[in-house]
C-alpha positions in Angstrom: -18.0 -13.9 20.1 -14.5 -12.8 19.2 -13.7 -12.3 22.9 -14.0 -16.0 23.6 -12.3 -17.1 20.3 -8.7 -17.8 19.4 -8.7 -14.7 17.1 -5.7 -12.5 17.7 -6.7 -9.1 16.3 -9.2 -6.9 14.5 -8.4 -5.0 11.3 -10.6 -2.1 10.2 -10.8 0.8 7.8 -13.0 3.3 9.7 -12.9 6.1 7.2 -10.6 7.8 4.8 -11.7 11.2 6.2 -10.6 12.8 9.5 -11.4 11.0 12.8 -13.7 12.5 15.3 -14.9 11.3 18.7 -17.5 9.0 17.1 -14.8 7.2 15.2 -12.6 7.0 18.4 -15.5 5.5 20.3 -16.2 3.0 17.5 -12.6 1.7 17.4 -12.5 1.6 21.2 -15.8 -0.3 21.5 -14.7 -2.9 18.9 -11.4 -3.5 20.7 -13.0 -3.7 24.2 -15.9 -5.9 23.1 -13.5 -8.4 21.4 -10.8 -7.9 24.0 -8.3 -7.8 21.1 -6.0 -5.2 19.7 -7.4 -3.4 16.7 -5.2 -2.0 13.9 -6.7 0.4 11.5 -5.6 1.0 7.9 -3.7 3.1 6.9 -1.3 6.1 7.3 0.6 7.1 4.2 2.8 9.9 5.7 2.6 13.4 4.3 3.9 16.3 6.4 1.1 18.5 5.0 -1.3 16.2 6.9 0.7 16.0 10.1 -2.2 17.6 12.2 -4.7 15.1 10.8 -2.3 12.2 11.4 -1.9 13.2 15.0 -5.6 13.6 15.3 -6.1 10.0 14.1 -3.4 8.7 16.4 -5.3 10.1 19.4 -7.6 7.1 18.8 -5.0 5.0 20.6 -4.9 7.3 23.6 -8.7 7.4 23.7 -9.0 3.5 23.6 -6.3 3.0 26.2 -8.3 5.0 28.8 -11.2 2.5 28.3 -9.2 -0.7 28.3 -8.9 -1.1 24.5 -5.8 -1.1 22.3 -5.9 0.7 18.9 -2.9 0.7 16.6 -2.3 2.5 13.3 -0.9 0.7 10.4 1.6 2.9 8.6 3.4 2.3 5.3 7.1 3.1 5.2 7.0 4.6 1.7 5.4 7.7 0.1 2.1 7.0 -1.5 2.6 6.1 -5.1 -0.5 4.9 -6.9 -1.0 3.7 -10.4 -4.2 4.6 -12.2 -5.5 2.6 -15.2 -8.7 3.2 -17.1 -9.0 -0.5 -17.8 -9.7 -1.4 -14.2 -10.9 2.1 -13.1 -9.8 1.5 -9.5 -9.7 4.8 -7.5 -10.9 6.6 -10.6 -14.3 5.2 -9.7 -14.3 7.4 -6.6 -14.5 10.6 -8.6 -17.9 12.2 -8.6 -20.2 10.4 -11.1 -17.5 8.0 -12.2 -18.6 4.8 -10.5 -20.8 3.6 -13.3 -18.6 4.7 -16.2 -15.6 2.9 -14.8 -17.6 -0.3 -14.4 -18.6 -0.3 -18.1 -17.4 -3.2 -20.3 -14.3 -2.5 -22.4 -16.1 -1.5 -25.6 -18.5 0.8 -23.9 -15.8 2.5 -21.9 -13.7 3.0 -25.1 -16.8 4.5 -26.8 -17.4 6.8 -23.9 -13.8 8.1 -23.8 -13.8 8.5 -27.6 -16.9 10.7 -27.7 -16.0 14.4 -27.3 -19.3 15.4 -25.8 -19.6 12.5 -23.4 -16.0 12.7 -22.2 -16.5 16.5 -21.7 -19.2 15.7 -19.3 -17.1 13.0 -17.6 -14.4 15.6 -17.0 -16.9 18.1 -15.6 -18.1 15.5 -13.2 -14.6 14.6 -12.2 -13.9 18.2 -11.1 -16.8 18.1 -8.6 -16.0 17.6 -4.9 -15.0 14.0 -4.0 -12.5 12.4 -1.6 -9.8 11.9 -4.4 -10.6 14.8 -6.7 -6.9 15.7 -6.7 -6.2 12.8 -9.1 -8.4 14.6 -11.7 -5.6 17.2 -12.2 -4.8 15.5 -15.4 -1.8 17.6 -16.3 0.1 16.3 -13.2 -0.2 12.6 -14.2 2.9 10.9 -15.6 2.6 8.3 -18.3 4.2 5.1 -17.0 3.9 1.9 -19.0 2.2 1.8 -22.4 1.5 -1.4 -24.4 1.7 0.1 -27.9 5.1 0.6 -29.4 4.2 3.8 -31.2 3.2 5.3 -27.8 6.5 4.5 -26.1 7.9 8.0 -26.5 5.3 9.2 -24.1 6.6 7.1 -21.2 8.0 9.1 -18.3 6.5 12.3 -19.5 3.7 14.3 -17.9 0.3 14.7 -19.5 0.7 18.5 -19.1 4.0 18.4 -21.1 2.5 16.2 -23.8 -0.7 18.3 -24.1 1.4 21.5 -24.6 3.3 19.7 -27.3 0.2 18.5 -29.1 -1.8 21.8 -28.6 -4.6 20.0 -26.8 -6.1 20.1 -23.3 -4.7 17.7 -20.8 -8.0 15.8 -20.6 -8.2 15.4 -24.4 -4.6 14.3 -24.5 -5.1 11.8 -21.8 -8.2 10.3 -23.4 -6.6 9.9 -26.8 -3.5 8.2 -25.3 -5.6 5.9 -23.1 -8.0 4.9 -25.9 -5.2 4.3 -28.4 -3.5 2.1 -25.8 -6.6 -0.1 -25.2 -7.1 1.5 -21.8 -4.0 -0.3 -20.4 -1.8 2.8 -19.9 -0.3 3.2 -16.5 -0.7 6.7 -15.1 1.1 8.0 -12.0 0.0 11.0 -9.8 2.9 12.8 -8.1 4.2 10.9 -5.1 2.8 12.3 -1.9 5.1 12.8 1.1 8.5 12.5 -0.5 10.2 15.5 1.1 12.4 16.0 4.1 9.6 17.1 6.4 7.6 14.0 5.6 10.6 11.7 6.1 11.2 13.2 9.5 7.5 12.6 10.4 7.8 9.1 9.1 10.7 8.5 11.4 8.7 9.7 14.3 5.8 7.3 13.5 8.2 4.4 13.1 9.2 4.9 16.7 5.7 5.6 18.0 4.1 2.7 19.9 0.8 3.7 18.5 2.0 2.6 15.0 2.8 -0.7 13.3 5.0 -0.6 10.2 3.4 -2.6 7.4 0.4 -2.0 5.0 1.6 -4.6 2.5 -1.2 -5.4 0.1 0.6 -8.7 -0.8 -0.1 -7.8 -4.4 -3.8 -7.7 -3.9 -4.3 -4.4 -5.7 -2.7 -6.0 -8.8 -2.3 -2.9 -11.1 -2.9 -0.1 -8.7 -0.6 -0.2 -5.7 2.8 -1.7 -4.9 3.3 -1.9 -1.1 4.3 -5.6 -1.1 7.9 -4.6 -1.1 7.6 -2.6 2.1 10.2 -4.6 4.0 13.1 -4.0 1.6 11.9 -0.5 1.2 12.1 0.1 4.9 15.6 -1.4 5.2 16.9 0.8 2.3 15.2 4.0 3.4 16.3 3.5 7.1 19.9 3.0 5.8 20.1 5.7 3.1 18.4 8.4 5.1 19.9 7.4 8.5 16.4 7.1 10.0 16.8 3.8 11.9 19.6 1.5 13.0 19.6 -1.7 11.1 18.8 -3.8 14.2 15.8 -1.6 15.0 14.5 -1.8 11.5 14.7 -5.6 11.5 13.1 -5.7 14.9 10.1 -3.6 13.7 9.7 -5.9 10.7 9.8 -9.2 12.5 9.4 -9.4 16.3 7.1 -6.4 16.7 4.3 -7.8 14.4 4.9 -11.4 15.6 4.3 -10.3 19.2 1.2 -8.3 18.3 -0.3 -11.3 16.7 1.0 -13.8 19.3 2.9 -16.0 16.9 4.4 -18.9 18.8 8.2 -19.3 18.4 8.5 -16.9 15.5 9.7 -13.3 14.9 13.2 -13.6 16.3 16.3 -15.8 16.3 16.1 -17.8 19.4 17.0 -21.4 20.4 14.1 -23.7 20.0 12.2 -21.3 17.7 11.3 -21.9 14.1 14.3 -21.1 11.8 12.7 -18.4 9.6 15.8 -16.5 8.4 16.7 -13.9 5.8 20.3 -13.4 4.8 20.8 -10.1 3.1 23.5 -7.5 2.2 22.8 -4.6 4.6 24.7 -2.2 2.3 22.7 -3.0 -0.8 19.3 -4.4 0.2 16.5 -2.5 -1.6 13.4 -3.1 -3.7 14.0 -3.4 -7.4 12.1 -1.4 -9.9 8.4 -2.0 -10.2 7.5 -3.9 -13.4 4.5 -5.4 -15.0 4.1 -9.2 -15.2 1.5 -11.0 -17.3 1.3 -14.2 -15.3 -2.2 -14.3 -13.9 -4.9 -16.7 -15.0 -6.7 -15.7 -18.2 -3.8 -13.5 -19.3 -4.2 -11.1 -16.4 -1.3 -8.9 -15.2 0.0 -7.4 -12.1 2.7 -5.1 -10.7 5.8 -6.9 -9.4 9.2 -6.1 -7.8 12.2 -8.3 -7.1 14.4 -7.8 -4.0 17.9 -6.5 -4.4 20.5 -7.8 -2.0 18.5 -10.7 -0.5 20.7 -13.8 -0.9 19.1 -16.6 1.1 15.8 -17.3 2.8 15.1 -20.1 5.2 11.5 -21.1 6.1 11.0 -23.5 8.9 14.7 -24.4 8.6 14.6 -25.2 4.8 16.2 -23.1 2.2 13.5 -21.5 0.0 15.9 -18.9 -1.7 19.5 -19.6 -2.6 21.8 -17.0 -4.1 18.7 -14.8 -4.8 16.8 -17.5 -6.7 13.9 -19.7 -5.6 14.7 -23.3 -4.8 12.2 -26.1 -5.3 11.5 -26.2 -1.5 8.1 -25.2 -0.3 8.4 -25.5 3.5 5.9 -22.8 4.4 2.7 -23.7 6.3 -0.6 -22.0 7.0 -0.6 -20.5 10.5 -3.8 -20.8 12.4 -4.9 -18.8 15.5 -5.1 -20.9 18.6 -2.8 -23.6 17.2 0.1 -21.4 16.2 -0.6 -18.4 18.4 -0.6 -17.5 22.1 -3.8 -16.1 23.6 -4.0 -12.4 22.8 -6.0 -9.8 24.7 -6.4 -6.0 24.2 -3.8 -5.4 26.9 -1.4 -8.1 25.8 
């Protein structure tokens, strides 16, 4: 039983749809049964969905009345996803697309090259599904391409290119993707990058029902880049005047450390572990997202450096000096029970 274990928290994705009382009760029951806080994943802020977001946050109020603790994980940046027909991630949520996106490379290319079959594929994509909006092909922007003769398409929308070529957006998209061996990066418009959404984001950052985070630590490889959320928060808080620097640092360090009960970590205090980051407050920011081909078997991933981070100390040893990695590898695996305090749903 988790209640009697050294576990410190539960993490859960209940649904990508709206929450109802059944979801509230499920989250509450899990937290109460385990006697642990539960954080659910994830809020990407968009002011157009403010009502639905508040509806989901009511799960925290509902749980608190029954002795549970439910916390929403919220990303500090607008939702920017990268679609790629090679992996098919998220595209496979479109109606009828699960099997086509799982096809081997040659079969997928054949499918997208066949006018009749790809016509049917597009008709399927326009049917109701959770992410049908991504099938508005004209709104996609061509990001990275691998073939030199396609480079002139980078940074342009499929809609603009299709008008230039005199073809439909879907035909245009398929031809580019097939010609690029399915590796083309395609970007839907960023959701929640307006003044109203940033104001809502500020409110959530200061809401005790929320925890800033949602880093995928690079796990989504070619689809999502939230691993740079810490430098993104610092830059956005500064440039938009949303948080004082001290508050932003506190929310990135001490707040999650206390939630998970990490012993002697999360703040600068005598006798605690010397985990320190020295950065330029006026310039700290995430660098541009790039593609790196450094995974086993020739695989690749999205990557971003940090701007303005000069030194990093882990357990008192310098791991980054003048913005470059040193040879030191002082990190250690933290284990619940050994490296954590006992955590319950009520602290």
